[in-house]
C-alpha positions in Angstrom: 20.1 200.3 184.1 22.6 202.8 185.2 24.9 203.6 182.4 28.6 204.1 183.7 31.1 206.0 181.9 34.7 207.9 182.1 35.0 211.7 182.5 38.5 213.8 181.7 39.8 216.6 181.4 43.2 215.4 179.4 45.0 216.3 182.7 49.4 217.4 182.4 50.6 217.8 185.3 54.2 216.2 186.3 54.4 212.4 186.6 55.7 211.3 190.3 59.0 210.4 190.6 60.3 211.7 187.2 58.5 215.0 187.2 57.7 214.3 183.2 54.8 216.2 182.1 52.9 214.8 178.8 52.8 217.5 176.5 49.1 218.6 174.8 49.4 216.7 172.1 50.6 214.0 173.7 48.2 213.8 175.9 45.1 214.4 173.6 46.2 211.5 171.2 46.5 209.5 174.5 42.6 210.5 174.8 42.0 208.5 171.3 43.3 205.4 173.0 41.5 206.2 176.1 38.3 206.6 174.3 38.8 203.5 172.1 39.9 201.3 175.2 36.4 202.4 177.3 34.3 201.6 174.2 36.3 198.3 173.9 35.2 197.4 177.7 32.1 197.3 177.8 31.4 201.5 179.0 28.1 203.1 177.9 29.9 206.7 178.1 33.1 209.0 177.4 33.1 212.5 178.4 35.8 215.5 178.2 35.9 218.8 179.6 36.9 222.4 177.6 39.5 224.0 179.3 41.9 226.9 178.4 44.9 226.5 181.0 48.7 224.9 180.8 47.3 221.6 183.5 44.4 220.4 180.7 45.2 219.7 176.8 42.1 219.9 175.9 39.8 223.5 175.1 38.0 221.8 172.1 36.8 218.1 173.2 34.4 218.5 170.1 37.7 217.6 168.1 39.0 215.0 170.3 35.7 213.3 170.7 35.0 212.9 166.6 38.7 211.5 166.4 37.3 209.0 169.4 33.7 208.3 166.9 35.7 206.9 164.0 37.2 204.4 166.2 34.1 203.3 168.1 30.9 201.4 168.0 28.6 201.8 171.1 29.9 203.9 173.3 28.2 207.5 174.1 30.3 210.7 173.4 29.8 214.0 175.5 31.1 217.1 176.3 31.8 216.9 179.7 31.5 220.0 180.1 31.1 222.9 176.9 31.5 226.3 179.0 28.5 227.4 176.8 28.8 231.1 178.7 31.8 231.5 176.1 30.4 229.5 173.3 28.3 230.3 170.2 25.2 227.8 170.7 24.7 228.0 167.1 28.2 226.6 166.5 28.0 223.7 169.4 24.9 222.4 167.7 26.9 221.7 164.7 29.3 220.9 166.0 28.0 218.0 168.2 25.8 216.9 165.1 28.6 216.3 163.4 29.6 214.1 165.8 26.5 212.7 165.7 27.1 211.8 162.1 30.2 210.6 162.6 29.5 208.0 165.4 25.3 207.3 164.1 23.9 208.7 166.9 26.0 208.4 170.0 27.2 212.1 170.6 25.2 214.3 173.5 26.6 217.3 174.8 27.4 218.2 178.6 26.4 222.4 179.0 28.2 224.2 182.0 28.6 227.1 183.2 32.4 226.8 183.9 34.0 226.9 187.3 37.2 227.5 185.7 36.6 231.7 184.2 39.7 231.4 181.7 37.7 231.3 178.6 35.4 234.7 179.3 38.0 236.8 179.1 39.8 234.8 176.5 36.5 235.0 173.6 35.9 238.6 175.2 33.1 238.0 177.3 32.4 240.2 180.7 32.3 237.6 183.6 29.5 240.2 185.7 27.0 238.5 182.4 28.7 235.1 184.1 24.5 233.6 185.0 22.6 235.7 181.9 25.4 234.2 179.4 24.8 230.8 180.6 20.6 231.3 180.4 20.2 233.0 177.5 23.2 230.4 175.6 21.2 227.1 176.8 17.8 228.6 175.2 19.4 229.0 172.1 20.9 225.8 172.3 18.0 224.1 172.5 16.1 225.9 170.2 18.6 225.3 167.7 18.8 221.7 168.5 14.7 221.4 168.4 14.0 223.5 165.3 16.0 224.1 161.9 14.4 227.7 160.6 15.6 230.4 163.4 13.9 233.5 164.1 15.7 234.7 167.6 15.7 238.0 169.3 19.5 237.9 171.5 20.3 240.2 174.3 23.9 238.7 174.6 23.7 236.7 171.7 23.2 237.4 167.4 20.0 237.9 166.1 19.0 234.9 163.4 16.0 236.1 161.1 14.6 233.1 158.9 18.3 231.2 158.9 18.0 227.2 159.1 20.5 225.5 161.3 22.5 222.4 159.5 23.8 219.7 159.7 21.1 218.0 161.6 22.2 215.7 164.5 20.8 211.6 163.6 19.1 211.6 166.4 15.8 213.3 166.8 17.8 215.7 169.1 20.5 215.8 171.1 20.3 215.1 174.6 21.5 218.0 176.3 22.7 217.6 179.8 23.6 220.6 182.2 26.3 220.5 184.9 26.4 221.9 188.2 28.6 221.4 191.3 25.3 221.7 193.4 23.9 225.2 193.3 20.2 225.1 194.6 19.1 227.8 191.8 20.9 225.9 189.2 18.7 222.8 190.4 15.7 224.6 189.8 16.5 225.4 186.9 17.1 222.9 185.0 14.3 221.2 186.7 11.7 223.5 185.7 13.1 223.0 182.1 13.1 219.3 181.9 16.1 218.8 181.1 18.9 216.2 182.5 21.2 217.2 185.5 25.2 216.1 186.1 26.3 216.6 189.4 30.4 217.1 190.0 30.6 215.2 193.4 33.9 216.0 194.0 34.1 216.8 197.9 32.5 215.9 201.2 29.9 213.0 201.7 27.7 212.1 198.8 24.6 211.3 200.2 24.4 215.1 201.7 23.3 215.6 197.5 20.1 213.8 198.6 17.7 216.6 199.3 18.7 218.8 195.9 18.4 215.5 194.0 15.1 214.9 195.6 13.9 218.6 194.9 15.4 218.4 191.5 12.6 215.9 191.2 9.8 217.1 192.3 10.4 220.5 191.2 10.6 218.9 187.3 7.4 216.7 188.2 5.4 219.7 189.3 6.6 221.7 186.3 4.9 218.9 184.1 7.7 216.8 183.0 8.0 213.0 182.8 10.4 210.5 185.3 12.1 209.8 181.7 13.2 212.9 180.8 14.5 213.8 184.6 17.7 211.9 184.3 20.5 212.4 187.4 24.5 212.0 186.8 27.1 212.1 188.7 31.1 212.4 188.5 33.5 211.7 190.8 37.4 211.9 190.9 38.3 208.1 191.6 41.2 204.8 190.4 41.2 201.7 190.3 44.2 198.9 190.6 43.9 195.2 191.2 45.2 196.1 194.6 43.6 198.7 197.3 46.2 200.0 199.2 48.3 200.1 195.5 45.7 202.1 194.4 45.3 204.7 197.0 48.5 204.8 197.6 49.5 206.1 193.7 46.8 208.5 193.7 47.2 211.0 196.4 50.4 212.5 194.5 48.8 213.5 191.4 45.3 214.2 193.2 47.2 216.5 195.2 49.1 218.3 192.4 45.4 219.5 191.0 43.8 220.4 194.4 46.9 222.7 195.2 46.8 224.0 192.4 43.6 225.2 192.0 43.1 226.6 196.0 45.8 229.1 195.1 42.9 230.6 192.8 39.8 229.5 195.1 39.5 231.1 198.1 36.9 228.4 199.9 39.2 225.1 198.7 42.3 224.5 200.8 45.6 222.3 199.9 44.8 218.4 200.7 46.4 216.9 203.3 46.8 213.0 203.2 44.5 212.8 206.5 41.6 214.6 204.2 42.6 212.3 201.6 42.2 209.3 203.3 38.9 211.1 204.7 37.4 211.0 200.6 39.0 207.6 199.9 36.8 205.9 202.7 33.7 204.3 202.7 31.6 207.6 203.4 33.7 209.9 201.3 33.0 211.4 197.6 36.4 209.6 196.0 36.3 206.1 194.4 39.6 204.6 194.4 40.7 200.9 195.4 40.4 197.6 194.0 37.5 196.6 192.2 35.6 195.1 194.4 35.8 198.0 196.8 35.3 200.5 194.3 32.0 198.8 193.0 31.0 198.4 196.7 31.0 202.6 197.2 29.8 203.1 194.0 26.5 200.6 194.7 25.8 202.4 197.7 26.2 206.1 196.1 23.9 205.2 193.3 21.4 203.8 195.5 21.2 206.2 198.1 21.0 209.0 195.2 18.7 207.1 192.6 21.6 207.8 189.8 20.5 207.2 186.1 24.7 207.8 184.9 27.7 208.4 187.0 30.8 208.8 185.7 34.3 208.2 187.1 36.7 210.9 186.6 39.8 209.0 186.1 42.2 210.5 187.0 42.4 214.3 188.0 46.0 214.8 187.8 48.6 212.8 185.9 49.5 209.4 185.8 51.4 206.8 183.2 49.0 206.6 180.4 49.7 203.0 180.8 48.7 202.8 184.3 45.4 205.0 183.2 44.6 202.2 180.5 44.7 199.7 183.0 42.3 201.5 185.5 40.0 201.7 182.6 39.8 198.5 181.6 39.8 197.1 185.6 36.5 199.7 185.6 35.1 198.5 182.9 35.6 194.6 183.0 35.4 194.4 186.8 33.4 197.5 188.5 31.0 197.6 185.7 29.9 193.7 185.7 29.9 194.4 189.6 27.1 197.5 190.0 25.2 195.9 186.8 24.7 192.7 187.6 23.5 194.1 191.6 20.8 196.7 190.0 19.9 193.4 187.5 19.3 191.5 190.5 17.2 194.0 191.9 15.1 194.6 188.4 16.6 198.1 188.4 
C-alpha cells in the first residue's frame, strides 16, 4: 500500500493581509503540533527539511522530530532532507538512532546534497567538493548504519580506527533514503546502491519523470537489488481546503513569495505569474491544490503513472495561518488519504 505523509521546511514568510511573520521559535513549536495531528489523522510519515536561512525556521530537524516522537504513536519520522554533505555522518546516525529509541522504531533519514548551499561556508566546507563530499559521507553513514565497530579511512571525512558507534537503532538498520530533484547521475548512483529514492517533483509535468523512475528500477535490478529495496517516493507542493476555488486562491500568495525569493538566487528560476500557477495546479501540473476530492483524484493519477511507493505533500510552501495549516493536514489525513488508499486497495496494490 502506498504511504502518504507530509513534509515541511518550517517556513516563516509574511502572512497575506496582515504581513505578520511567525518567529522561528513560534514556527518550531507549531511543527510539533502538526506532527502530532498528522499521527492522529492516520498519516504514514512526517518529514522536516534542514535549512540555514531566515525564511525557514528549522536548522536541526532531528531535534524537532525528537520532540514529535514522544507525542506520537505510529507515524514515521524523517528528515526531508538532512544536508549530509555538510554534516558528520556519525552524528547523523547517532541522532536518528536516538529518535528511533524515542519513537520505538519509527525514525528514518533522508539524505540530500542540499539545493540551498548556506551550510557549506557556515560549517567550513568548499563547494568544489559538493559531489565528492556527499558520496563519501553517504558511504560512511551507510557503514555506521550497518556496523557497530568502524575502521574507516577518510579523504574528506575523518579516519576512524576500531571505534564503536552508539546508541544503535531500534530497527535493525535505519531506513536511509536519498533525495534528488531529478538528476540523472544521482538516480544512477542511488539505484546501484539499492537505496530508496525520493524525487522533488515541484514543477513541470510529473509524468515527465517516468523515464527516470523506470531507469532507477532497471539499473537497481541489474545491480542485483530486489524490488523490495527499490522504493520510490515523491514530494510535491500542495494545499487542501473544503472549497476547491478557495484553496486555489489561498495558496497562490505564499507560494509566489517563496518562488520569487528563490528566483533571485537561481538563474534557472523565474518569478511566478498567476497563469503559471494555474497551470501547475491544473490536471497535468505538479502542485496538488484544491478540495479533498480534486487532490485525491490528481494524486491517484500520479501515483499510478509513476508507480510510487510513497508520496509526501509539502504543506505549506510559504507561510499560512497555523490554524489553516492544521485544517489542511486534517483534510489530507481524513479525506484525501482514505480516497487514495481505497482506490489502490480495490486494485490490490
